[in-house]
N, C-alpha and C positions, 0 to 999 in steps of 0.2 A: 347469401344471395347467390343465385346461379349466375354463371358467366353470361349466358344468353340474355337474361333479364337486364343485367347491367349494360350490355352492348345495345340492346333494344332501346333502353331509356336514353343512353348517350346519343344514339342516332336520332331518336325522337326529338330531343332537345335541340340538336343541330338543325333538323328540318324546321322546327317551330321558329327558331331564331332566324333562319333564312327567309321563311315565308313572311314573318313579321317585318323584317327589314325591307323586303320588296313592297309590302303593303304600305308601310310608312313612306317609302320613297315615292310611290305612285301619287300620294296625296300632297306631298310637300314640294315636289319639283314641277315646274311648268314645262310645257313643250317648247322646243326651240323654234319651230316653224309650224304653229297650229294652222290647221286647215278648217275652213268653214264653208257652209253651203250658201249663205246669204251675204257674201262679202260685196262691198261696193266695187264698181269697175275702177281700176286705176286711171289716173289722169292721162297717162300716155295713150291708152286705148281710146279715150274720149276725144283727145286732140286728133288722133289719126282718123277717127270716124268723121269729125267735123271738116277735115281738110278735103275729103273725097267728094 
């Protein structure tokens, strides 16, 4: 085998391993502080509105 082919295969396997690891990590870990559009208003804000 040529040296270039061996090097290309080696780098390809490293890249495949890296992408696979990132892909699995994305589906297994949850966000620490998830953001959402339709979140309810926190109690503190409601109390402040009612006091005014």
